[in-house]
SENU-286914 format. One record per residue (C-alpha): x, y, z. Coordinates in steps of 0.5 Angstrom, whole numbers. Layout:
residues N
+-------+-------+-------+
|    px |    py |    pz |
+-------+-------+-------+
|     X |     Y |     Z |
...
+-------+-------+-------+
end
This chain:
residues 379
+-------+-------+-------+
|    px |    py |    pz |
+-------+-------+-------+
|    -4 |    71 |    49 |
|    -2 |    67 |    56 |
|     4 |    64 |    59 |
|     2 |    61 |    65 |
|    -4 |    56 |    62 |
|    -3 |    49 |    62 |
|    -7 |    48 |    56 |
|   -13 |    50 |    52 |
|   -20 |    47 |    51 |
|   -24 |    47 |    45 |
|   -32 |    47 |    45 |
|   -36 |    46 |    39 |
|   -44 |    47 |    37 |
|   -47 |    44 |    32 |
|   -53 |    47 |    29 |
|   -58 |    49 |    34 |
|   -55 |    44 |    39 |
|   -51 |    46 |    46 |
|   -43 |    47 |    46 |
|   -40 |    41 |    48 |
|   -32 |    40 |    49 |
|   -28 |    37 |    43 |
|   -22 |    36 |    47 |
|   -16 |    40 |    50 |
|    -9 |    41 |    47 |
|    -2 |    43 |    51 |
|     0 |    49 |    53 |
|     4 |    54 |    48 |
|     0 |    50 |    42 |
|    -4 |    55 |    37 |
|    -8 |    50 |    33 |
|   -11 |    43 |    33 |
|   -11 |    37 |    29 |
|   -17 |    37 |    24 |
|   -24 |    37 |    27 |
|   -28 |    31 |    24 |
|   -35 |    29 |    24 |
|   -38 |    35 |    20 |
|   -45 |    34 |    18 |
|   -47 |    37 |    11 |
|   -50 |    44 |    10 |
|   -50 |    45 |    18 |
|   -47 |    51 |    22 |
|   -42 |    49 |    27 |
|   -39 |    54 |    32 |
|   -32 |    54 |    36 |
|   -30 |    57 |    42 |
|   -23 |    56 |    46 |
|   -21 |    58 |    53 |
|   -15 |    57 |    57 |
|   -14 |    53 |    64 |
|    -9 |    51 |    69 |
|   -10 |    47 |    76 |
|   -10 |    51 |    82 |
|   -11 |    47 |    89 |
|   -12 |    41 |    85 |
|   -18 |    44 |    81 |
|   -18 |    46 |    74 |
|   -20 |    54 |    73 |
|   -21 |    57 |    66 |
|   -20 |    64 |    63 |
|   -26 |    67 |    59 |
|   -28 |    64 |    52 |
|   -25 |    67 |    46 |
|   -29 |    70 |    41 |
|   -34 |    65 |    37 |
|   -32 |    63 |    30 |
|   -38 |    60 |    26 |
|   -37 |    56 |    19 |
|   -42 |    52 |    15 |
|   -40 |    46 |    12 |
|   -42 |    45 |     5 |
|   -46 |    40 |     1 |
|   -42 |    35 |    -3 |
|   -42 |    37 |   -11 |
|   -46 |    32 |   -15 |
|   -42 |    28 |   -21 |
|   -43 |    31 |   -28 |
|   -42 |    29 |   -35 |
|   -45 |    22 |   -33 |
|   -45 |    17 |   -39 |
|   -48 |    10 |   -39 |
|   -46 |     4 |   -44 |
|   -48 |    -3 |   -44 |
|   -42 |    -7 |   -44 |
|   -46 |   -14 |   -46 |
|   -52 |   -17 |   -44 |
|   -51 |   -17 |   -37 |
|   -48 |   -11 |   -35 |
|   -48 |    -3 |   -36 |
|   -41 |     1 |   -35 |
|   -42 |     8 |   -32 |
|   -37 |    14 |   -33 |
|   -37 |    21 |   -29 |
|   -33 |    27 |   -28 |
|   -31 |    27 |   -20 |
|   -33 |    34 |   -18 |
|   -32 |    33 |   -10 |
|   -26 |    34 |    -6 |
|   -28 |    30 |     0 |
|   -33 |    25 |    -2 |
|   -32 |    18 |     2 |
|   -34 |    14 |    -5 |
|   -39 |    14 |   -10 |
|   -46 |    10 |   -11 |
|   -49 |     8 |   -17 |
|   -57 |     5 |   -15 |
|   -61 |     2 |   -21 |
|   -68 |     0 |   -22 |
|   -71 |    -3 |   -28 |
|   -75 |     3 |   -32 |
|   -82 |     4 |   -30 |
|   -80 |     1 |   -23 |
|   -84 |     4 |   -17 |
|   -77 |     5 |   -13 |
|   -70 |     3 |   -12 |
|   -69 |    -3 |    -8 |
|   -64 |    -2 |    -2 |
|   -60 |    -8 |    -4 |
|   -59 |    -6 |   -12 |
|   -53 |    -1 |   -12 |
|   -46 |    -1 |   -13 |
|   -41 |     3 |    -9 |
|   -34 |     5 |   -11 |
|   -28 |     9 |    -7 |
|   -27 |    16 |    -7 |
|   -24 |    19 |   -13 |
|   -26 |    14 |   -18 |
|   -30 |    16 |   -24 |
|   -33 |     9 |   -27 |
|   -37 |     3 |   -24 |
|   -40 |    -3 |   -28 |
|   -46 |    -6 |   -25 |
|   -47 |   -13 |   -26 |
|   -52 |   -19 |   -26 |
|   -57 |   -15 |   -30 |
|   -63 |   -18 |   -34 |
|   -61 |   -18 |   -42 |
|   -65 |   -13 |   -47 |
|   -68 |    -9 |   -41 |
|   -68 |    -2 |   -40 |
|   -65 |     1 |   -33 |
|   -65 |     7 |   -29 |
|   -58 |     9 |   -26 |
|   -57 |    14 |   -20 |
|   -50 |    16 |   -19 |
|   -48 |    20 |   -13 |
|   -43 |    21 |    -8 |
|   -43 |    20 |     0 |
|   -39 |    22 |     6 |
|   -38 |    17 |    12 |
|   -36 |    19 |    19 |
|   -30 |    16 |    23 |
|   -34 |    10 |    24 |
|   -37 |     8 |    17 |
|   -44 |    11 |    18 |
|   -46 |    15 |    12 |
|   -47 |    23 |    14 |
|   -48 |    26 |     7 |
|   -50 |    24 |     0 |
|   -50 |    29 |    -6 |
|   -55 |    30 |   -11 |
|   -56 |    24 |   -16 |
|   -55 |    25 |   -23 |
|   -60 |    20 |   -27 |
|   -59 |    17 |   -33 |
|   -62 |    11 |   -37 |
|   -59 |     5 |   -41 |
|   -61 |    -1 |   -44 |
|   -57 |    -8 |   -44 |
|   -55 |   -11 |   -50 |
|   -60 |   -17 |   -53 |
|   -58 |   -24 |   -50 |
|   -60 |   -31 |   -47 |
|   -65 |   -29 |   -42 |
|   -68 |   -33 |   -36 |
|   -65 |   -38 |   -31 |
|   -59 |   -41 |   -33 |
|   -58 |   -46 |   -27 |
|   -65 |   -49 |   -27 |
|   -67 |   -55 |   -22 |
|   -66 |   -62 |   -25 |
|   -67 |   -69 |   -22 |
|   -65 |   -76 |   -24 |
|   -69 |   -80 |   -28 |
|   -75 |   -75 |   -28 |
|   -77 |   -71 |   -34 |
|   -74 |   -65 |   -36 |
|   -76 |   -59 |   -40 |
|   -73 |   -52 |   -41 |
|   -74 |   -47 |   -46 |
|   -68 |   -43 |   -48 |
|   -71 |   -35 |   -48 |
|   -68 |   -29 |   -52 |
|   -69 |   -22 |   -49 |
|   -72 |   -20 |   -56 |
|   -74 |   -26 |   -61 |
|   -75 |   -21 |   -66 |
|   -68 |   -19 |   -66 |
|   -66 |   -27 |   -65 |
|   -62 |   -29 |   -72 |
|   -60 |   -36 |   -70 |
|   -59 |   -40 |   -64 |
|   -55 |   -46 |   -63 |
|   -55 |   -51 |   -57 |
|   -49 |   -56 |   -56 |
|   -46 |   -61 |   -51 |
|   -52 |   -64 |   -49 |
|   -52 |   -70 |   -44 |
|   -54 |   -77 |   -46 |
|   -62 |   -77 |   -45 |
|   -63 |   -70 |   -47 |
|   -65 |   -67 |   -54 |
|   -66 |   -60 |   -57 |
|   -72 |   -58 |   -61 |
|   -70 |   -52 |   -65 |
|   -77 |   -50 |   -67 |
|   -79 |   -49 |   -60 |
|   -72 |   -48 |   -57 |
|   -74 |   -53 |   -52 |
|   -69 |   -58 |   -49 |
|   -72 |   -64 |   -46 |
|   -71 |   -71 |   -44 |
|   -69 |   -75 |   -38 |
|   -62 |   -75 |   -35 |
|   -60 |   -82 |   -31 |
|   -53 |   -80 |   -29 |
|   -52 |   -76 |   -23 |
|   -47 |   -70 |   -23 |
|   -46 |   -63 |   -27 |
|   -48 |   -62 |   -34 |
|   -46 |   -56 |   -38 |
|   -50 |   -54 |   -44 |
|   -47 |   -49 |   -49 |
|   -52 |   -44 |   -52 |
|   -50 |   -39 |   -57 |
|   -54 |   -34 |   -60 |
|   -53 |   -28 |   -65 |
|   -57 |   -22 |   -66 |
|   -59 |   -17 |   -71 |
|   -56 |   -11 |   -68 |
|   -53 |   -14 |   -62 |
|   -46 |   -18 |   -61 |
|   -46 |   -26 |   -61 |
|   -47 |   -29 |   -54 |
|   -45 |   -35 |   -51 |
|   -48 |   -38 |   -45 |
|   -47 |   -44 |   -41 |
|   -53 |   -48 |   -38 |
|   -51 |   -51 |   -32 |
|   -55 |   -57 |   -30 |
|   -53 |   -60 |   -23 |
|   -57 |   -67 |   -23 |
|   -59 |   -69 |   -16 |
|   -64 |   -75 |   -14 |
|   -71 |   -73 |   -13 |
|   -74 |   -72 |    -6 |
|   -76 |   -79 |    -3 |
|   -78 |   -82 |     3 |
|   -73 |   -88 |     6 |
|   -75 |   -95 |     3 |
|   -74 |  -102 |     6 |
|   -69 |  -105 |     2 |
|   -68 |  -112 |     6 |
|   -73 |  -116 |    11 |
|   -72 |  -116 |    18 |
|   -71 |  -123 |    21 |
|   -75 |  -126 |    26 |
|   -72 |  -125 |    33 |
|   -75 |  -128 |    40 |
|   -74 |  -124 |    46 |
|   -75 |  -128 |    53 |
|   -81 |  -124 |    58 |
|   -77 |  -118 |    61 |
|   -71 |  -119 |    57 |
|   -68 |  -115 |    51 |
|   -65 |  -116 |    45 |
|   -61 |  -112 |    40 |
|   -63 |  -111 |    33 |
|   -59 |  -108 |    27 |
|   -62 |  -104 |    22 |
|   -56 |  -104 |    18 |
|   -57 |  -105 |    11 |
|   -64 |  -105 |    12 |
|   -66 |   -98 |     9 |
|   -64 |   -94 |     4 |
|   -65 |   -86 |     3 |
|   -66 |   -85 |    -5 |
|   -65 |   -78 |    -5 |
|   -59 |   -77 |     0 |
|   -52 |   -80 |    -3 |
|   -49 |   -78 |     4 |
|   -50 |   -73 |    10 |
|   -47 |   -70 |    16 |
|   -51 |   -69 |    23 |
|   -50 |   -63 |    27 |
|   -51 |   -64 |    34 |
|   -52 |   -58 |    38 |
|   -55 |   -56 |    45 |
|   -62 |   -55 |    42 |
|   -62 |   -62 |    38 |
|   -59 |   -65 |    32 |
|   -60 |   -63 |    25 |
|   -58 |   -67 |    18 |
|   -55 |   -64 |    12 |
|   -55 |   -67 |     6 |
|   -48 |   -67 |     2 |
|   -49 |   -67 |    -6 |
|   -42 |   -69 |    -7 |
|   -43 |   -70 |   -15 |
|   -47 |   -64 |   -16 |
|   -43 |   -59 |   -12 |
|   -36 |   -63 |   -11 |
|   -32 |   -56 |    -9 |
|   -37 |   -54 |    -4 |
|   -38 |   -61 |     0 |
|   -30 |   -62 |     0 |
|   -30 |   -55 |     3 |
|   -35 |   -57 |     8 |
|   -32 |   -63 |    10 |
|   -25 |   -60 |    11 |
|   -28 |   -56 |    16 |
|   -31 |   -62 |    20 |
|   -25 |   -66 |    19 |
|   -20 |   -61 |    22 |
|   -25 |   -60 |    28 |
|   -26 |   -53 |    27 |
|   -34 |   -53 |    28 |
|   -33 |   -57 |    35 |
|   -35 |   -53 |    40 |
|   -37 |   -47 |    36 |
|   -43 |   -43 |    37 |
|   -49 |   -40 |    33 |
|   -48 |   -32 |    33 |
|   -53 |   -29 |    29 |
|   -61 |   -31 |    29 |
|   -66 |   -27 |    25 |
|   -73 |   -30 |    25 |
|   -76 |   -33 |    19 |
|   -69 |   -31 |    15 |
|   -63 |   -34 |    17 |
|   -59 |   -38 |    23 |
|   -51 |   -36 |    22 |
|   -46 |   -40 |    26 |
|   -39 |   -43 |    25 |
|   -35 |   -37 |    25 |
|   -33 |   -37 |    32 |
|   -32 |   -41 |    38 |
|   -31 |   -40 |    46 |
|   -26 |   -43 |    51 |
|   -25 |   -41 |    58 |
|   -17 |   -41 |    57 |
|   -18 |   -37 |    50 |
|   -24 |   -33 |    51 |
|   -28 |   -32 |    44 |
|   -24 |   -33 |    38 |
|   -25 |   -33 |    30 |
|   -25 |   -40 |    27 |
|   -19 |   -40 |    21 |
|   -22 |   -40 |    14 |
|   -21 |   -44 |     8 |
|   -20 |   -40 |     2 |
|   -27 |   -39 |    -1 |
|   -30 |   -43 |    -6 |
|   -35 |   -42 |   -12 |
|   -42 |   -41 |   -11 |
|   -43 |   -48 |   -15 |
|   -51 |   -48 |   -15 |
|   -50 |   -41 |   -18 |
|   -56 |   -39 |   -13 |
|   -57 |   -34 |    -7 |
|   -59 |   -37 |    -1 |
|   -66 |   -41 |     0 |
|   -70 |   -44 |     5 |
|   -67 |   -51 |     7 |
|   -60 |   -49 |     4 |
|   -53 |   -48 |     8 |
|   -48 |   -43 |     5 |
|   -41 |   -43 |     6 |
+-------+-------+-------+
end
């Protein structure tokens, strides 16, 4: 309604808060780009005023009428179906009833558990109608919660729909730790467990390494392995009401923890009063549990990393490739959480280039098949 304005200013009020400036548009514009940052189920009020500059100062018109709108909640999914895929995973399918979600989230817990753990969830992108939850326990009932969520521009979740709960049970299978610890020359015993023994029809164990035997009566693999490296045992089970299952038991044989030992005596050396003498310790000691090692020198001291090149060959090779390329030289530790983790090797700093990310090699498989534990180095 004006021909002399320089532009328009848009203000917004969220809930019971105060009006704040959202931005401006040039003269002769009668609409704005979409306004983001809507909180769910909250009233939003908008008003406009024109402005122009007089004597180097901005002057404004009176405000327009105030427009009030209320954002709506996200619509929860419907027709949720949970189907056990195998002994370790369950597939969820649903109908997408929302038009503006950022994605879907499936939380899960064992049936009867007190709460859903913060880390136990699977997320999908928007408009996806299915998700598979992996790494579950064979023959176990789970509760699943399916909901959708909305994020703001910065990725912060601003709203979550109501959740739909459904239960499902994974199929019967071989349960337990499939990467148990084993030491060279040390007695080893492992019992092959099924999710429900009452449903187990047959169990066969093959590809046993030298030194180990299998007792079908007790379902126990036992013996002593006297060879370093990775040993893969095949376990095949059939069940009365579930499909046959084949799983690999991966044994990474390493030397048992041991102190350094003296392997050669020292020769007597005469030293003159006030004199000095260099005595070599080369070939005098051995470290039975350490095939090789790398020393990391830092401004706070040194620490050593044992390298198990036969038990985890790909991981050791990957680490040494970084070392040989000099990528860890002058790098720094960028994260330290007390009693949890120290993280480094991702960035370095030079006065010429400033902070820069270290070039990454292609990722390798998690050979031990375990999560990070105290005293280990993750790549």
